[in-house]
C-alpha positions as CSV (number, residue, x, y, z in Angstrom):
1,X,0.0,0.0,0.0
2,X,1.2,3.5,-0.6
3,X,2.8,5.6,2.1
4,X,0.0,8.3,1.8
5,X,-2.6,5.7,2.7
6,X,-0.7,3.8,5.4
7,X,2.0,5.6,7.3
8,X,2.1,9.4,7.8
9,X,5.7,9.3,9.1
10,X,8.3,10.2,6.4
11,X,11.1,7.7,5.9
12,X,14.3,8.1,7.9
13,X,17.9,6.9,7.4
14,X,17.0,3.7,9.2
15,X,14.9,2.7,6.1
16,X,18.1,2.7,4.0
17,X,19.7,-0.1,5.9
18,X,17.6,-2.6,4.0
19,X,18.6,-1.1,0.6
20,X,21.1,-2.3,-2.0
21,X,23.1,0.4,-3.8
22,X,25.1,0.7,-7.0
23,X,27.7,3.4,-7.4
24,X,28.9,4.1,-11.0
25,X,31.9,6.3,-11.6
26,X,35.2,6.0,-13.6
27,X,37.3,7.3,-10.8
28,X,38.0,4.7,-8.1
29,X,38.6,7.3,-5.4
30,X,35.3,8.9,-5.9
31,X,33.6,5.5,-5.8
32,X,35.2,4.8,-2.5
33,X,34.1,8.2,-1.2
34,X,30.4,7.7,-2.2
35,X,30.4,4.2,-0.9
36,X,31.7,5.5,2.4
37,X,28.8,8.1,2.5
38,X,26.2,5.4,1.8
39,X,27.7,3.1,4.4
40,X,27.6,6.1,6.9
41,X,23.8,6.4,6.1
42,X,23.4,2.7,7.0
43,X,23.2,1.1,3.6
44,X,24.6,-2.3,4.2
45,X,25.0,-3.7,0.6
46,X,27.0,-1.5,-1.7
47,X,28.7,-2.5,-5.0
48,X,30.3,-0.4,-7.7
49,X,31.0,-0.2,-11.4
50,X,33.6,1.7,-13.3
51,X,31.9,2.3,-16.7
52,X,28.5,2.1,-18.5
53,X,28.9,-1.5,-19.7
54,X,29.8,-2.9,-16.2
55,X,27.0,-0.9,-14.7
56,X,24.4,-2.4,-17.0
57,X,25.9,-5.8,-16.4
58,X,25.4,-5.3,-12.6
59,X,21.8,-3.9,-13.2
60,X,20.8,-6.8,-15.4
61,X,21.9,-9.5,-12.9
62,X,20.6,-8.0,-9.7
63,X,18.0,-5.6,-8.3
64,X,19.2,-2.3,-6.8
65,X,17.2,0.2,-4.7
66,X,19.7,3.1,-5.2
67,X,21.8,3.9,-8.2
68,X,24.2,6.8,-8.1
69,X,25.7,7.2,-11.6
70,X,28.2,9.7,-12.9
71,X,27.2,11.4,-16.1
72,X,30.7,11.3,-17.8
73,X,32.0,7.7,-17.6
74,X,34.8,8.0,-20.1
75,X,34.8,6.0,-23.4
76,X,31.6,4.1,-24.1
77,X,28.2,4.7,-22.6
78,X,27.6,7.8,-20.6
79,X,25.3,8.0,-17.5
80,X,22.3,9.2,-19.5
81,X,22.6,6.1,-21.8
82,X,22.9,3.8,-18.8
83,X,19.7,5.3,-17.3
84,X,17.8,5.1,-20.6
85,X,18.9,1.5,-21.2
86,X,18.2,0.4,-17.6
87,X,14.6,1.8,-18.0
88,X,14.1,0.3,-21.4
89,X,15.1,-3.2,-20.3
90,X,13.3,-2.8,-17.0
91,X,16.5,-3.3,-14.9
92,X,15.1,-0.5,-12.8
93,X,11.5,0.2,-11.8
94,X,9.5,3.0,-10.3
95,X,10.8,2.3,-6.8
96,X,14.5,2.4,-7.8
97,X,16.1,5.7,-6.8
98,X,18.3,6.7,-9.8
99,X,20.4,9.9,-9.4
100,X,22.8,11.3,-11.9
101,X,26.1,12.6,-10.5
102,X,28.3,15.1,-12.4
103,X,31.1,17.6,-12.0
104,X,29.9,19.3,-15.3
105,X,27.4,22.2,-15.5
106,X,27.4,22.7,-19.2
107,X,24.0,23.4,-20.9
108,X,24.4,20.2,-23.0
109,X,24.8,18.0,-20.0
110,X,22.2,19.7,-17.8
111,X,19.5,19.7,-20.5
112,X,20.4,16.0,-21.4
113,X,19.8,15.0,-17.7
114,X,16.7,17.1,-17.2
115,X,15.1,15.9,-20.5
116,X,15.5,12.2,-19.5
117,X,14.2,12.7,-16.0
118,X,16.2,10.6,-13.5
119,X,14.9,11.1,-10.0
120,X,17.4,13.9,-9.2
121,X,21.0,14.9,-9.9
122,X,23.9,15.7,-7.6
123,X,26.7,18.2,-8.5
124,X,30.2,17.3,-7.4
125,X,31.4,17.8,-4.8
126,X,28.6,17.0,-2.4
127,X,28.4,16.0,1.3
128,X,26.9,13.1,3.1
129,X,24.2,15.4,4.4
130,X,23.3,16.6,0.9
131,X,23.1,13.0,-0.3
132,X,20.9,12.0,2.7
133,X,18.5,14.9,2.1
134,X,18.0,14.0,-1.6
135,X,17.7,10.3,-1.0
136,X,15.0,10.7,1.7
137,X,13.2,13.3,-0.3
138,X,13.0,11.1,-3.4
139,X,12.1,8.0,-1.3
140,X,9.3,9.8,0.5
141,X,7.7,10.8,-2.8
142,X,8.1,7.3,-4.3
143,X,6.5,5.7,-1.3
144,X,3.6,8.2,-1.3
145,X,2.8,7.6,-5.0
146,X,3.6,4.0,-5.3
147,X,0.1,2.6,-5.1
148,X,-1.1,5.1,-7.8
149,X,1.7,4.2,-10.1
150,X,1.1,0.4,-9.6
151,X,-2.5,0.9,-10.5
152,X,-1.7,2.9,-13.6
153,X,0.7,0.2,-14.8
154,X,-2.0,-2.4,-14.9
155,X,-4.3,0.1,-16.6
156,X,-6.9,0.2,-13.8
157,X,-7.5,3.9,-14.5
158,X,-10.7,4.3,-12.6
159,X,-9.0,3.0,-9.4
160,X,-6.0,5.2,-10.1
161,X,-8.2,8.3,-10.4
162,X,-9.8,7.4,-7.1
163,X,-6.4,7.1,-5.4
164,X,-5.4,10.5,-6.9
165,X,-8.5,12.1,-5.4
166,X,-7.8,10.5,-2.0
167,X,-4.3,11.8,-2.1
168,X,-5.4,15.3,-3.0
169,X,-7.9,15.2,-0.2
170,X,-5.2,14.5,2.3
171,X,-3.4,17.8,1.8
172,X,-0.8,19.7,-0.2
173,X,2.0,17.1,0.1
174,X,3.1,16.1,-3.4
175,X,-0.1,17.7,-4.7
176,X,1.4,19.0,-7.9
177,X,2.8,15.6,-8.7
178,X,-0.5,13.9,-8.0
179,X,-2.3,16.4,-10.3
180,X,0.2,15.8,-13.0
181,X,-0.3,12.0,-12.7
182,X,-4.1,12.6,-12.7
183,X,-3.8,14.5,-16.0
184,X,-1.8,11.7,-17.5
185,X,-4.5,9.2,-16.5
186,X,-7.2,11.3,-18.2
187,X,-4.9,11.4,-21.3
188,X,-4.4,7.6,-21.3
189,X,-8.2,7.1,-21.2
190,X,-8.4,9.0,-24.5
191,X,-11.0,11.6,-23.7
192,X,-9.3,14.7,-25.1
193,X,-12.0,17.1,-24.1
194,X,-12.1,15.9,-20.5
195,X,-8.3,15.9,-20.4
196,X,-8.0,19.5,-21.8
197,X,-10.6,20.8,-19.3
198,X,-8.6,19.3,-16.4
199,X,-5.3,20.7,-17.7
200,X,-6.9,24.1,-18.2
201,X,-8.2,24.0,-14.6
202,X,-4.7,23.2,-13.3
203,X,-3.0,25.8,-15.5
204,X,-5.4,28.5,-14.1
205,X,-3.8,27.9,-10.6
206,X,-0.6,29.5,-11.8
207,X,2.4,29.1,-14.1
208,X,2.5,25.3,-14.3
209,X,4.4,24.3,-17.5
210,X,3.3,20.6,-17.6
211,X,-0.4,21.7,-17.4
212,X,-0.1,24.1,-20.3
213,X,1.8,21.4,-22.2
214,X,-1.1,19.1,-21.6
215,X,-3.5,21.6,-23.0
216,X,-1.5,22.0,-26.2
217,X,-1.3,18.2,-26.7
218,X,-5.1,17.9,-26.3
219,X,-5.7,20.7,-28.8
220,X,-3.4,19.1,-31.3
221,X,-5.1,15.7,-30.9
222,X,-8.5,17.3,-31.5
223,X,-7.3,19.0,-34.7
224,X,-7.2,22.5,-33.2
225,X,-3.9,23.4,-34.7
226,X,-4.0,27.1,-34.5
227,X,-4.9,26.9,-30.8
228,X,-2.1,24.4,-30.2
229,X,0.4,26.6,-31.9
230,X,-0.6,29.5,-29.6
231,X,-0.4,27.3,-26.5
232,X,3.0,25.8,-27.2
233,X,4.4,29.2,-28.2
234,X,3.1,30.7,-25.0
235,X,4.7,27.8,-23.0
236,X,8.1,28.4,-24.6
237,X,7.9,32.1,-23.8
238,X,7.0,31.1,-20.2
239,X,9.9,28.6,-19.9
240,X,12.3,28.1,-22.8
241,X,13.8,24.9,-21.3
242,X,10.6,22.8,-21.7
243,X,12.1,21.0,-24.6
244,X,9.1,18.8,-25.4
245,X,7.2,22.1,-26.2
246,X,9.5,22.7,-29.1
247,X,9.0,19.2,-30.4
248,X,5.2,19.5,-30.3
249,X,5.2,23.1,-31.8
250,X,7.3,21.7,-34.7
251,X,4.7,18.9,-35.1
252,X,1.9,21.4,-35.1
253,X,3.6,23.6,-37.6
254,X,4.3,20.7,-40.0
255,X,0.7,19.6,-39.8
256,X,-0.3,23.2,-40.6
257,X,1.8,23.0,-43.8
258,X,4.7,25.1,-42.5
259,X,7.7,22.7,-42.5
260,X,10.2,25.5,-42.8
261,X,8.9,27.0,-39.6
262,X,8.9,23.6,-37.9
263,X,12.6,23.1,-38.9
264,X,13.5,26.5,-37.4
265,X,11.9,25.5,-34.1
266,X,13.7,22.1,-34.0
267,X,17.0,23.8,-34.8
268,X,16.5,26.1,-31.9
269,X,15.7,23.1,-29.7
270,X,18.9,21.2,-30.7
271,X,21.0,24.3,-30.0
272,X,19.7,24.2,-26.4
273,X,19.7,20.4,-25.9
274,X,21.7,18.7,-28.7
275,X,22.0,15.3,-27.2
276,X,18.3,14.3,-27.7
277,X,18.5,11.4,-30.2
278,X,14.9,11.5,-31.2
279,X,15.0,15.3,-31.9
280,X,18.0,15.0,-34.1
281,X,16.1,12.4,-36.1
282,X,13.1,14.6,-36.4
283,X,15.2,17.6,-37.5
284,X,16.9,15.4,-40.1
285,X,13.6,14.2,-41.4
286,X,12.0,17.6,-41.7
287,X,15.2,19.2,-43.2
288,X,15.2,16.5,-45.8
289,X,11.5,17.3,-46.5
290,X,12.6,20.9,-47.0
291,X,15.4,19.9,-49.3
292,X,17.9,21.3,-46.8
293,X,20.3,18.5,-47.3
294,X,23.2,20.1,-45.4
295,X,21.1,20.2,-42.2
296,X,19.7,16.8,-42.8
297,X,23.2,15.3,-43.2
298,X,24.4,17.0,-40.0
299,X,21.4,15.9,-38.0
300,X,21.5,12.2,-39.0
301,X,25.3,12.2,-38.4
302,X,24.6,13.6,-34.9
303,X,22.0,10.9,-34.3
304,X,24.5,8.3,-35.3
305,X,27.1,9.8,-33.0
306,X,24.8,10.2,-30.0
307,X,23.3,6.8,-30.6
308,X,26.7,5.0,-30.9
309,X,26.8,3.6,-27.4
310,X,23.0,3.7,-26.8
311,X,20.5,0.9,-26.7
312,X,18.4,3.1,-29.0
313,X,20.9,3.3,-31.9
314,X,18.9,2.6,-35.1
315,X,19.8,1.3,-38.5
316,X,17.3,3.8,-39.9
317,X,19.7,6.6,-39.0
318,X,22.4,5.1,-41.2
319,X,19.9,4.1,-44.0
320,X,18.3,7.6,-44.1
321,X,21.7,9.3,-44.0
322,X,22.7,7.2,-47.0
323,X,19.7,8.2,-48.9
324,X,20.2,11.9,-48.1
325,X,23.9,11.7,-49.2
326,X,22.7,10.2,-52.6
327,X,20.3,13.2,-52.9
328,X,23.3,15.4,-52.2
329,X,25.2,13.6,-55.1
330,X,27.6,11.8,-52.7
331,X,26.9,8.1,-53.6
332,X,30.3,6.8,-52.6
333,X,30.1,8.4,-49.2
334,X,26.6,6.9,-48.9
335,X,28.0,3.4,-49.5
336,X,30.6,4.1,-46.9
337,X,27.9,4.9,-44.3
338,X,26.1,1.7,-45.1
339,X,29.4,-0.2,-44.7
340,X,29.7,1.3,-41.2
341,X,26.1,0.2,-40.6
342,X,27.0,-3.4,-41.5
343,X,29.9,-3.2,-38.9
344,X,27.7,-1.7,-36.2
345,X,24.7,-4.1,-36.3
346,X,24.9,-7.9,-35.9
347,X,24.2,-10.1,-38.9
348,X,21.2,-11.7,-37.2
349,X,19.5,-8.3,-36.6
350,X,16.7,-8.7,-39.2
351,X,15.5,-5.1,-38.9
352,X,19.0,-3.8,-39.6
353,X,19.5,-6.3,-42.4
354,X,16.3,-5.1,-44.1
355,X,16.8,-1.4,-43.6
356,X,20.5,-1.4,-44.7
357,X,19.7,-3.7,-47.7
358,X,16.8,-1.5,-48.8
359,X,19.1,1.6,-48.6
360,X,21.8,-0.2,-50.6
361,X,19.2,-1.0,-53.3
362,X,18.2,2.6,-53.4
363,X,21.8,3.8,-53.7
364,X,22.6,1.3,-56.4
365,X,19.5,2.2,-58.3
366,X,20.5,5.9,-58.2
367,X,24.0,4.9,-59.4
368,X,22.4,2.9,-62.3
369,X,24.0,-0.3,-60.9
370,X,20.9,-2.4,-61.6
371,X,22.3,-5.8,-60.9
372,X,23.7,-4.8,-57.5
373,X,20.4,-3.1,-56.7
374,X,18.5,-6.3,-57.5
375,X,20.9,-8.5,-55.4
376,X,20.5,-6.1,-52.4
377,X,16.7,-6.7,-52.6
378,X,17.1,-10.4,-53.0
379,X,19.3,-10.5,-49.8
380,X,16.5,-8.7,-48.0
381,X,13.9,-11.2,-49.2
382,X,16.0,-14.1,-48.2
383,X,16.5,-12.7,-44.7
384,X,12.8,-12.1,-44.2
385,X,11.9,-15.5,-45.4
386,X,14.3,-17.2,-43.0
387,X,13.1,-15.2,-39.9
388,X,9.9,-15.1,-37.9
389,X,10.6,-11.7,-36.5
390,X,8.2,-8.9,-37.4
391,X,9.6,-6.1,-39.5
392,X,8.3,-2.6,-38.7
393,X,5.4,-1.4,-40.9
394,X,7.3,1.5,-42.4
395,X,10.2,-0.8,-43.4
396,X,7.8,-3.3,-44.9
397,X,6.3,-0.5,-47.0
398,X,9.8,0.4,-48.2
399,X,10.5,-3.2,-49.1
400,X,7.2,-3.3,-51.1
401,X,8.2,-0.1,-52.9
402,X,11.7,-1.5,-53.7
403,X,10.3,-4.7,-55.1
404,X,7.9,-2.8,-57.3
405,X,10.7,-0.6,-58.6
406,X,12.9,-3.6,-59.3
407,X,10.2,-5.3,-61.4
408,X,8.7,-7.7,-58.9
409,X,5.4,-5.9,-58.6
410,X,3.3,-8.8,-57.6
411,X,5.5,-9.7,-54.6
412,X,5.5,-6.0,-53.6
413,X,1.7,-5.7,-53.7
414,X,1.3,-8.9,-51.7
415,X,3.5,-7.4,-49.0
416,X,1.2,-4.3,-49.0
417,X,-1.9,-6.4,-48.8
418,X,-0.7,-8.3,-45.8
419,X,0.6,-5.1,-44.2
420,X,-2.7,-3.3,-44.5
421,X,-4.7,-6.3,-43.2
422,X,-2.5,-6.3,-40.1
423,X,-3.0,-2.5,-39.7
424,X,-6.3,-1.8,-41.3
425,X,-7.2,0.9,-38.7
426,X,-3.8,2.7,-39.0
427,X,-4.8,5.9,-40.9
428,X,-1.2,7.2,-41.0
429,X,0.1,3.9,-42.6
430,X,-2.8,3.9,-45.1
431,X,-2.0,7.5,-46.1
432,X,1.7,6.7,-46.5
433,X,0.7,3.7,-48.7
434,X,-1.5,5.8,-50.9
435,X,1.4,8.3,-51.3
436,X,3.7,5.5,-52.2
437,X,1.4,4.2,-55.0
438,X,0.8,7.7,-56.2
439,X,4.5,8.3,-56.5
440,X,4.8,5.1,-58.5
441,X,2.0,6.2,-60.9
442,X,-0.2,3.4,-59.5
443,X,-2.7,5.5,-57.5
444,X,-5.9,3.7,-58.9
445,X,-4.4,0.2,-58.5
446,X,-3.2,1.0,-55.0
447,X,-6.6,2.4,-54.0
448,X,-8.3,-0.8,-55.1
449,X,-5.8,-3.0,-53.3
450,X,-6.2,-1.0,-50.1
451,X,-10.0,-1.1,-50.2
452,X,-10.0,-4.9,-50.9
453,X,-7.6,-5.6,-48.0
454,X,-9.5,-3.5,-45.5
455,X,-12.9,-4.9,-46.6
456,X,-11.7,-8.4,-46.1
457,X,-10.6,-7.7,-42.5
458,X,-13.8,-5.8,-41.7
459,X,-16.0,-8.7,-43.0
460,X,-13.8,-11.2,-41.1
461,X,-14.3,-9.2,-37.8
462,X,-18.0,-8.6,-38.3
463,X,-18.8,-12.3,-38.7
464,X,-17.2,-13.0,-35.3
465,X,-18.9,-10.0,-33.7
466,X,-22.2,-11.3,-35.0
467,X,-21.6,-14.7,-33.3
468,X,-20.9,-12.9,-30.0
469,X,-24.1,-10.8,-30.2
470,X,-26.1,-13.9,-30.9
471,X,-24.7,-15.5,-27.8
472,X,-22.8,-18.2,-29.7
473,X,-19.8,-17.7,-27.5
474,X,-18.1,-21.1,-28.1
475,X,-18.5,-20.7,-31.8
476,X,-17.3,-17.0,-31.6
477,X,-14.2,-18.1,-29.6
478,X,-13.3,-20.8,-32.1
479,X,-13.9,-18.4,-35.0
480,X,-11.7,-15.6,-33.6
481,X,-9.0,-18.2,-32.7
482,X,-8.8,-18.9,-36.4
483,X,-9.0,-15.2,-37.4
484,X,-6.2,-14.3,-34.9
485,X,-4.0,-17.0,-36.2
486,X,-4.6,-15.7,-39.8
487,X,-3.9,-12.1,-38.7
488,X,-1.7,-12.4,-35.6
489,X,-0.6,-8.7,-35.8
490,X,-4.1,-7.2,-36.2
491,X,-5.0,-5.4,-33.0
492,X,-8.8,-5.4,-33.5
493,X,-9.0,-9.1,-34.3
494,X,-6.8,-10.0,-31.3
495,X,-8.8,-7.7,-29.0
496,X,-12.1,-9.3,-30.1
497,X,-10.5,-12.8,-29.8
498,X,-9.6,-12.0,-26.2
499,X,-13.1,-10.6,-25.5
500,X,-14.9,-13.6,-27.0
501,X,-12.7,-15.9,-25.0
502,X,-13.4,-14.0,-21.7
503,X,-17.1,-13.9,-22.3
504,X,-17.1,-17.6,-22.8
505,X,-15.2,-18.1,-19.6
506,X,-17.8,-15.9,-17.8
507,X,-20.6,-18.1,-19.1
508,X,-19.1,-21.5,-19.0
509,X,-16.3,-21.3,-16.5
510,X,-12.6,-20.7,-16.9
511,X,-9.9,-23.3,-17.6
512,X,-6.1,-23.0,-17.6
513,X,-6.2,-23.3,-21.4
514,X,-8.8,-20.5,-21.8
515,X,-6.9,-18.2,-19.4
516,X,-3.6,-18.7,-21.3
517,X,-5.5,-18.1,-24.6
518,X,-6.9,-14.8,-23.3
519,X,-3.5,-13.7,-22.0
520,X,-1.9,-14.5,-25.4
521,X,-4.4,-12.3,-27.2
522,X,-4.2,-9.5,-24.7
523,X,-0.4,-9.5,-24.9
524,X,-0.6,-9.2,-28.7
525,X,-2.8,-6.2,-28.3
526,X,-0.5,-4.6,-25.8
527,X,2.6,-5.3,-27.8
528,X,1.0,-4.1,-31.0
529,X,-0.6,-0.9,-29.6
530,X,-0.2,-0.2,-25.8
531,X,-2.4,2.8,-26.3
532,X,-5.3,0.8,-27.8
533,X,-8.5,2.5,-26.5
534,X,-10.3,-0.7,-25.4
535,X,-7.3,-2.3,-23.7
536,X,-8.0,-1.0,-20.2
537,X,-11.6,-2.3,-20.4
538,X,-10.4,-5.7,-21.6
539,X,-7.9,-5.9,-18.8
540,X,-10.6,-5.1,-16.2
541,X,-12.6,-8.0,-17.5
542,X,-9.6,-10.2,-17.4
543,X,-8.8,-9.3,-13.8
544,X,-12.4,-10.0,-12.8
545,X,-12.3,-13.5,-14.3
546,X,-8.8,-14.8,-13.9
547,X,-7.5,-13.2,-10.6
548,X,-4.1,-13.8,-12.2
549,X,-1.4,-11.2,-12.9
550,X,-0.2,-10.4,-16.4
551,X,3.6,-10.9,-16.1
552,X,4.3,-9.0,-19.4
553,X,3.0,-5.7,-17.9
554,X,5.5,-3.4,-16.2
555,X,5.7,-3.8,-12.4
556,X,7.0,-1.3,-9.9
557,X,8.7,-3.8,-7.7
């Protein structure tokens, strides 16, 4: 149970004696000093690591309650990358106290730390008293909010809102954080009007950047672009270090048909905080759209540099840079970039093999080296046929385009058909597919293919829904089992398969087999689209029936 609801006494140093700590720093003397401070605070189990790789090895093999990690760890991963990777692979959870330690105070470093939101940061040198104060402050807040966070993580949003209201009713302690969490819960439920109204109410209390940011996002999601532009511009004037406001303002401007203005905004943001990998990619993409190839090349090179030691390095950075270099009449340099990509990513990484191979085909096509372009495509096809790993939708679309361009149109169109059937509700993908066919002078043929693919899925789903409505739950479950095996990546089909299975369990009783089946379909929905609107409701039904946890969902402890 959460601290707010159980124990009104703030945690003391005595609480730390049960904790396990990891100290990460490349200087042995500093590690000794910090370990001595922690020991003086009563922490009994303390280990250390001298660089990013050894820190992640420690984190992957054991659970730590406290992590004090230096930002600059010498060659290899820096502290920010350790933090991002530890979160990504769930080596740390909500209750882990992760503090960044640094002797630097440069804008690049400070903004990098702030943007990626560890629990706090400590400037060297610091005293044992400073460390104690920060540890206990962070710990108190985590304990206070733990039950709310746990409830959100299992998508029990109604219960989470109740807990937020209870916490608010108990007084001002952590009230801003609870209000922020409450706004996020409203947003997760997908009711943009209700969410906007809540954020406006909070924003009216005073200059609260996250509330104004929430208003802007809601406005964008409802298509109110002019209002969103005004809101994000106002927020940046209020606090020019809210970096996400720049990202969303750029998104709004691009949607309004002003990509040049969007690029200007992102360039300003990267001047303030250059180490944000995602923002460098966005800047590169929009600069390419604007035919500013010099900026695009610079941004994708930055993305490759900042991603070099990161868990989030991506073959798409190399592949897109290669394409931009070809556009800039530097095909040999492009091939060199792709050669680096082959060295960077393992041979068994299907996503990398496909993206790099497609980029090679593009480069060879532009160099009029037709045979090599064809061989690059064949290598991609062979890799996909050997693997059961799912290739991202945008990469599959690129593969289809490359096949059509290389003369294998039927195979390319079949990839598109299957892709749309797995994503028939994805409007962005459907729009991109239409643009692809239009660019290939195949607009009419592409439209017919899309309509047929979507219609087949809709009819398949409607037949199963009809069985559910008629009360033929056993038949509906069997029907959706087959449909889900035919379309294992289609979110709607798998959601309805889970629902039919759970209704059948409600009526006829649960079995271990039916519970496992429901879990399988729910996991497919979650993995395919964690923001799927009906997922919280499906999980509520599952919890009522099974009383079993879903191990694939994030846990706080």
